[in-house]
Phi, psi and omega in degrees: 000232185238158181230137177216187180224132176266122189296320180226077190283141173230099179091139175214161179207136177245133183235107180275150176264151177301324184258016184106161186089160185202151170248126178246109181256135175232130173271134176263159177299333185282003177091354178280152174247126180251135181231127185045043168099347184230156175296141193279066176279171177300324180293309175304314180303318172303313181301315182291324179303321173304316185277324175226080179298333176291350181256012179305319177298326173295322176291326175294318177292324181286323171303313179305319181297310175316304184303316182297312188293322181292329176291312183213085193296137174289152181283332183250083176291338178299307180294318185298320182284321177301326181275352187279338186265128180258351182276133188297340181265008179290134174252121177225160183281138175226000000 
């Protein structure tokens, strides 16, 4: 996919797809949620769905989280990201 850099990351989560591909989510101090190197806008989420359709439900959860964060960023994004993934193969920072 794409690679990017978040200046001040806070919390990260990696969600692998069974047939290849991965979602790498990073929470920024500005309340934004970056996935695979870009802010998780609607357009970017649709592009990601084309590449990893089996992770659509994870993208839905991440988009909901992004909307909440933009309204009121949590102080501890590490725990927020860790609780967002329900896949047993999900790798999160603890």
